[in-house]
C-alpha positions as CSV (number, residue, x, y, z in Angstrom):
1,M,62.9,127.5,-13.6
2,T,62.7,123.7,-13.4
3,R,60.8,121.2,-11.3
4,F,62.0,117.6,-10.9
5,I,62.0,114.6,-8.6
6,H,65.2,113.8,-6.7
7,T,65.5,110.2,-5.6
8,A,68.3,107.7,-5.0
9,D,69.3,104.3,-3.6
10,W,66.5,102.2,-4.9
11,Q,68.9,99.2,-4.6
12,I,66.6,97.0,-6.6
13,G,67.6,93.4,-5.9
14,M,68.6,93.9,-2.3
15,P,68.3,90.5,-0.6
16,F,67.0,91.6,2.9
17,L,68.5,88.5,4.6
18,F,67.4,89.8,8.0
19,L,63.8,89.0,7.1
20,E,61.9,85.8,6.8
21,D,61.3,84.4,3.3
22,D,57.8,85.7,2.8
23,A,58.6,89.2,4.1
24,R,61.8,89.2,2.1
25,I,59.9,88.7,-1.1
26,S,57.3,91.3,-0.1
27,M,60.1,93.9,0.7
28,R,61.7,93.3,-2.7
29,E,58.4,93.9,-4.4
30,A,57.8,97.0,-2.4
31,R,60.9,98.5,-3.9
32,L,59.5,98.0,-7.4
33,D,56.1,99.3,-6.2
34,A,57.9,102.5,-5.1
35,I,58.8,103.1,-8.8
36,D,55.1,102.8,-9.6
37,T,54.4,105.4,-6.9
38,I,56.9,107.8,-8.5
39,A,55.2,107.2,-11.9
40,D,51.8,107.9,-10.4
41,Y,53.0,111.1,-8.6
42,V,54.5,112.4,-11.9
43,A,51.3,111.7,-13.7
44,D,49.3,113.5,-11.1
45,Q,51.4,116.7,-11.7
46,D,50.0,117.0,-15.2
47,G,53.3,117.5,-17.0
48,R,54.8,120.0,-14.5
49,I,57.7,117.6,-13.6
50,D,60.5,118.1,-16.1
51,F,62.5,115.0,-15.1
52,V,63.4,112.4,-12.5
53,V,67.0,112.0,-11.3
54,V,68.2,108.9,-9.5
55,A,71.3,109.9,-7.7
56,G,73.0,106.5,-7.7
57,D,72.5,102.9,-6.7
58,L,69.3,102.2,-8.7
59,F,70.4,98.5,-8.5
60,D,71.9,96.8,-5.4
61,D,74.4,94.8,-7.4
62,P,75.6,94.7,-11.0
63,R,74.9,90.9,-11.1
64,V,71.1,91.2,-10.7
65,G,69.4,88.8,-13.1
66,Q,67.7,89.7,-16.3
67,A,64.2,89.2,-14.8
68,T,65.0,91.9,-12.2
69,I,66.3,94.3,-14.8
70,E,63.3,93.7,-17.0
71,K,60.8,94.3,-14.2
72,T,62.6,97.4,-13.1
73,M,62.8,98.9,-16.6
74,R,59.1,98.1,-17.2
75,S,58.2,100.1,-14.1
76,V,60.6,103.0,-15.0
77,E,59.1,103.2,-18.5
78,K,55.8,104.2,-16.9
79,I,57.3,107.4,-15.6
80,D,56.1,110.0,-18.1
81,C,59.2,112.1,-18.3
82,P,63.0,111.6,-18.7
83,V,64.7,109.6,-16.0
84,Y,68.4,110.5,-15.5
85,V,70.3,107.8,-13.7
86,L,73.7,108.4,-12.0
87,I,76.0,105.4,-11.6
88,G,76.7,104.7,-8.0
89,N,79.1,102.4,-6.2
90,H,76.7,99.5,-6.0
91,E,76.4,99.3,-9.8
92,W,80.1,98.5,-10.2
93,R,81.9,95.1,-9.8
94,G,85.5,95.6,-10.5
95,T,85.7,97.0,-14.0
96,D,82.1,95.8,-14.9
97,C,79.2,98.2,-14.7
98,I,75.6,97.0,-15.0
99,Y,74.7,99.9,-17.4
100,Q,77.3,98.7,-19.9
101,S,75.9,95.1,-20.0
102,K,74.0,93.9,-23.1
103,T,71.1,92.9,-21.0
104,F,70.6,96.4,-19.6
105,L,71.1,98.1,-23.0
106,D,68.6,95.8,-24.7
107,L,66.0,96.4,-22.0
108,K,66.5,100.2,-21.4
109,P,63.4,102.2,-22.3
110,S,63.7,105.4,-24.3
111,N,63.0,107.7,-21.3
112,V,66.1,106.4,-19.3
113,H,69.4,108.2,-19.7
114,V,72.5,107.1,-17.9
115,L,74.5,110.2,-17.0
116,E,78.0,110.6,-18.3
117,P,80.6,112.7,-16.3
118,G,80.3,116.4,-17.0
119,V,77.6,118.8,-18.1
120,L,74.4,117.8,-19.9
121,Q,72.1,120.4,-21.3
122,V,68.6,119.1,-20.5
123,K,67.0,122.0,-22.3
124,P,67.9,125.7,-23.0
125,G,68.6,127.3,-19.6
126,L,68.9,124.0,-17.7
127,E,72.0,121.8,-17.1
128,I,72.8,118.7,-15.1
129,V,76.3,118.5,-13.8
130,A,76.9,114.7,-13.3
131,A,79.6,113.1,-11.1
132,P,79.0,109.4,-11.6
133,F,81.2,106.6,-10.2
134,E,83.7,105.5,-12.9
135,G,84.8,102.4,-11.0
136,K,84.0,100.7,-7.7
137,S,85.9,103.4,-5.8
138,H,88.0,106.5,-6.2
139,D,90.8,108.4,-4.5
140,F,89.4,111.9,-5.2
141,D,86.2,114.0,-4.7
142,L,84.1,113.3,-7.8
143,I,81.9,116.3,-7.4
144,G,84.8,118.6,-6.7
145,E,86.5,117.5,-9.9
146,Q,83.4,118.5,-11.9
147,L,83.0,121.9,-10.1
148,K,86.6,122.9,-11.1
149,K,85.5,122.7,-14.7
150,L,82.5,125.0,-14.5
151,S,82.4,128.6,-15.7
152,P,79.6,131.1,-14.6
153,N,76.5,131.2,-16.8
154,H,72.8,132.1,-16.4
155,D,71.5,128.5,-16.6
156,V,70.0,126.6,-13.7
157,R,72.5,124.0,-12.8
158,I,71.7,120.8,-10.9
159,V,74.7,118.8,-9.6
160,V,74.1,115.1,-9.2
161,G,76.5,113.0,-7.1
162,H,76.8,110.0,-4.8
163,G,78.8,109.4,-1.7
164,A,79.6,110.7,1.8
165,V,80.1,114.4,2.6
166,D,82.8,115.5,5.1
167,E,80.2,117.6,6.9
168,F,79.2,114.5,8.9
169,M,81.5,111.6,7.8
170,D,85.2,110.6,8.1
171,V,87.3,113.3,6.4
172,G,90.1,110.7,6.0
173,K,88.2,108.9,3.2
174,S,90.0,109.6,-0.1
175,D,86.7,110.0,-2.1
176,I,84.9,112.1,0.5
177,I,82.8,114.9,-0.9
178,R,84.1,118.2,0.3
179,F,81.3,120.4,1.5
180,A,83.4,123.6,1.4
181,E,83.8,123.2,-2.4
182,I,80.1,122.8,-2.9
183,K,79.3,125.8,-0.7
184,K,81.8,127.9,-2.6
185,A,80.2,127.0,-5.9
186,L,76.7,127.7,-4.5
187,D,77.8,131.1,-3.1
188,G,79.4,132.0,-6.4
189,G,76.3,131.2,-8.4
190,L,78.0,128.4,-10.3
191,I,75.4,125.9,-9.3
192,D,71.9,126.0,-7.8
193,Y,71.1,122.6,-6.2
194,V,73.0,119.5,-5.3
195,A,71.1,116.1,-5.5
196,L,73.0,113.4,-3.5
197,G,72.6,109.7,-3.1
198,D,74.3,107.2,-0.7
199,R,72.7,108.1,2.6
200,H,69.4,106.3,3.0
201,S,67.7,109.0,5.1
202,A,66.7,112.4,3.7
203,M,69.0,115.2,4.8
204,D,69.5,118.9,4.2
205,V,73.3,118.9,4.3
206,G,74.6,122.0,6.1
207,G,71.1,123.4,6.5
208,L,71.5,125.5,3.3
209,G,68.3,124.3,1.7
210,R,70.4,123.6,-1.5
211,V,72.2,120.3,-0.8
212,F,70.1,117.3,-0.1
213,Y,70.2,113.6,0.2
214,S,66.8,112.3,-0.9
215,G,67.1,109.0,1.1
216,A,65.8,105.7,-0.2
217,P,62.1,105.3,-1.3
218,E,61.8,102.3,1.0
219,P,63.7,101.7,4.3
220,T,66.7,99.4,4.2
221,D,68.0,99.3,7.8
222,Y,66.6,99.5,11.3
223,D,69.1,102.2,12.3
224,E,68.0,104.7,9.7
225,D,66.1,107.8,10.8
226,Q,62.5,106.5,10.3
227,N,61.1,110.0,10.1
228,E,63.4,110.7,7.1
229,V,63.3,107.5,5.2
230,G,60.9,106.2,2.5
231,L,60.7,109.6,0.7
232,I,61.3,111.3,-2.7
233,L,61.9,115.0,-3.0
234,D,59.9,117.3,-5.3
235,V,62.3,120.1,-6.1
236,T,61.6,123.4,-7.8
237,V,64.7,125.5,-8.7
238,E,64.8,129.0,-10.1
239,K,68.0,130.9,-10.7
240,G,68.8,133.3,-7.8
241,S,66.1,131.9,-5.5
242,L,66.2,129.3,-2.7
243,P,64.9,125.9,-4.0
244,I,61.5,124.7,-2.9
245,V,61.9,121.2,-1.6
246,K,58.9,119.1,-0.7
247,K,59.1,115.6,0.8
248,Q,56.7,113.0,-0.6
249,K,56.2,109.7,1.2
250,T,56.6,106.6,-0.9
251,A,57.3,103.8,1.7
252,K,55.0,101.0,2.5
253,W,57.4,99.3,4.9
254,K,58.6,100.4,8.3
255,L,61.8,99.1,10.0
256,D,61.4,100.2,13.6
257,R,63.8,100.1,16.5
258,L,63.5,100.0,20.3
259,G,66.5,101.3,22.2
260,K,70.1,101.7,20.9
261,P,73.5,100.4,21.8
262,S,74.1,103.3,24.2
263,S,70.6,103.1,25.7
264,L,69.1,99.6,25.9
265,Y,65.4,99.0,26.1
266,S,64.7,97.7,29.7
267,I,62.4,94.7,30.3
268,H,62.5,94.2,34.1
269,S,58.9,93.5,35.0
270,S,55.5,92.2,33.9
271,A,54.6,95.9,33.4
272,D,57.4,96.3,31.0
273,L,56.2,93.2,29.1
274,D,52.7,94.6,29.1
275,E,53.9,97.9,27.7
276,L,56.0,96.1,25.0
277,E,53.1,93.9,24.0
278,A,50.7,96.8,23.8
279,L,53.2,98.7,21.6
280,V,53.4,95.8,19.1
281,K,49.7,95.4,19.1
282,S,49.3,99.1,18.3
283,M,51.3,98.8,15.1
284,R,49.0,99.7,12.2
285,K,50.5,97.5,9.5
286,P,52.3,94.6,11.2
287,R,52.8,92.6,8.0
288,T,55.0,95.4,6.6
289,T,56.7,96.2,9.9
290,A,59.9,94.7,11.3
291,L,61.2,95.5,14.7
292,K,64.7,95.4,16.2
293,I,65.2,95.6,19.9
294,Y,68.3,96.6,21.8
295,M,67.4,94.8,25.0
296,D,68.4,94.6,28.6
297,S,66.2,91.9,30.3
298,Y,66.1,90.8,33.9
299,L,63.0,88.7,34.7
300,D,61.8,85.9,36.9
301,V,61.2,82.5,35.3
302,E,57.5,83.0,34.5
303,Q,58.1,86.4,33.1
304,E,61.0,85.1,31.0
305,I,58.8,82.3,29.7
306,R,56.2,84.9,28.7
307,R,58.9,87.1,27.0
308,T,60.2,84.1,25.0
309,E,56.7,83.2,23.9
310,L,56.0,86.8,22.8
311,F,59.2,87.1,20.9
312,D,58.7,83.8,19.1
313,R,55.2,84.8,18.1
314,W,56.3,88.2,16.8
315,N,59.1,86.8,14.7
316,G,57.6,86.0,11.3
317,D,54.1,85.5,12.7
318,L,52.5,88.7,13.8
319,L,55.4,90.9,12.5
320,A,57.3,90.7,9.2
321,G,60.5,90.4,11.3
322,F,61.6,90.7,14.9
323,V,65.3,90.8,15.8
324,I,67.3,91.0,19.1
325,A,70.2,93.3,18.3
326,E,73.7,92.0,18.8
327,H,74.5,94.8,21.2
328,S,71.8,93.6,23.6
329,N,72.6,92.2,27.1
330,E,72.1,88.5,27.6
331,P,68.7,87.9,29.3
332,Q,69.2,87.5,33.1
333,I,66.8,85.3,35.2
334,D,65.9,86.1,38.7
335,T,66.0,82.7,40.5
336,E,64.1,83.7,43.6
337,D,60.8,81.9,43.9
338,A,61.6,80.0,40.7
339,D,59.8,76.8,41.6
340,T,56.6,77.2,39.7
341,S,55.8,73.5,39.1
342,D,53.3,73.3,41.9
343,S,51.5,76.4,40.7
344,L,51.1,74.5,37.3
345,G,49.7,71.5,39.1
346,L,52.5,69.2,37.8
347,S,53.3,65.8,39.3
348,G,55.4,62.7,38.5
349,Y,57.4,62.7,35.3
350,L,56.2,66.1,34.1
351,K,57.2,67.7,37.4
352,D,60.6,66.1,37.2
353,A,61.1,67.3,33.6
354,Y,59.9,70.8,34.5
355,Q,62.3,70.9,37.5
356,E,65.2,69.8,35.3
357,L,64.5,72.4,32.7
358,L,64.1,75.0,35.4
359,S,67.5,74.1,36.8
360,R,69.1,74.5,33.4
361,A,67.3,77.8,32.8
362,T,68.3,79.4,36.1
363,E,71.7,77.9,36.7
364,Q,73.0,77.7,33.1
365,E,70.8,80.5,31.7
366,S,70.0,78.2,28.8
367,E,67.8,79.8,26.2
368,E,66.8,76.3,24.9
369,A,65.6,75.4,28.4
370,I,63.5,78.6,28.7
371,K,61.9,77.8,25.3
372,A,61.2,74.2,26.4
373,L,59.6,75.6,29.6
374,A,57.5,77.9,27.6
375,I,56.2,75.0,25.4
376,L,55.6,72.8,28.5
377,S,53.7,75.6,30.3
378,R,51.6,76.3,27.2
379,L,50.7,72.6,26.9
380,V,49.8,72.3,30.6
381,K,47.6,75.4,30.4
382,T,45.7,74.2,27.4
383,T,44.9,70.7,28.7
């Protein structure tokens, strides 16, 4: 029997360009903090964890700087058990691999072991079957090639691989992992558990309870399954028994989404704006929450001004990030009863300026005019 932590896709050094500067720095630090969380979890288990396996893409890019490698290895060194690292596609650049660099080799702590292709005997009765990337891409099934070489034995065998499985991805890809080959090896007792990386949400592939993506320990994209991201898997495997797989939360961040390309989030009234504002206010940790909205908006001028003000305030102020998705419809403005200058008590030059902006907003649907109207309305209301 063995008990281990299955994790993957740390992607240390990921730039997070969709966030504002402060949030970007915080998100990068959170990925390092996740390693500390894993170390704390292992320590809390009082030696009952045999090892940690990182199933690919520990780093986001093979060109990360020395400081990033050093901070990462310092955190990994705190994990009080062996850490087996599989090389993923992100760790290659052409023929160069980060784990072959002098910087990494000089900084690598003694508990870190980079997996070579083939079978590694971890201890008597326990083997890891590794299928690392040996270049940026391949034209064959890496796991399938390793399975062909196995003969039956009585050891617990953990397969570690990285990539997409044909159970849910394009079968035309040359390096697709063929689920039928994995299932055949499981059914024949050749292997006992398959630890996968590449998919950033946790997943029981095929519903067998034996083949899992762990997902990433912190979210990386708005469109991931937020219920299955930010996890590590605590796995217990005994020969001849179904593995026990427990999910452990590690994430500090949340990348949330409203709507999707096929079902846009409607903002057609003041009540819709009220509901959206209440939703944002209810977020427990706004400074570590970013929100993406797939929007369909049709509002009158006053409502559109309010929407613009809310979105501007949420982006980088209240929230760590607020993004209108590319698949959103362009905001539409209802021009009926659009003359609100009298209600604001404007006269003279200010009224003329307001009317000019209003005309641009309603006739040209100018986002800049709407923002200018919002600023002007806010100034008038506070004087």
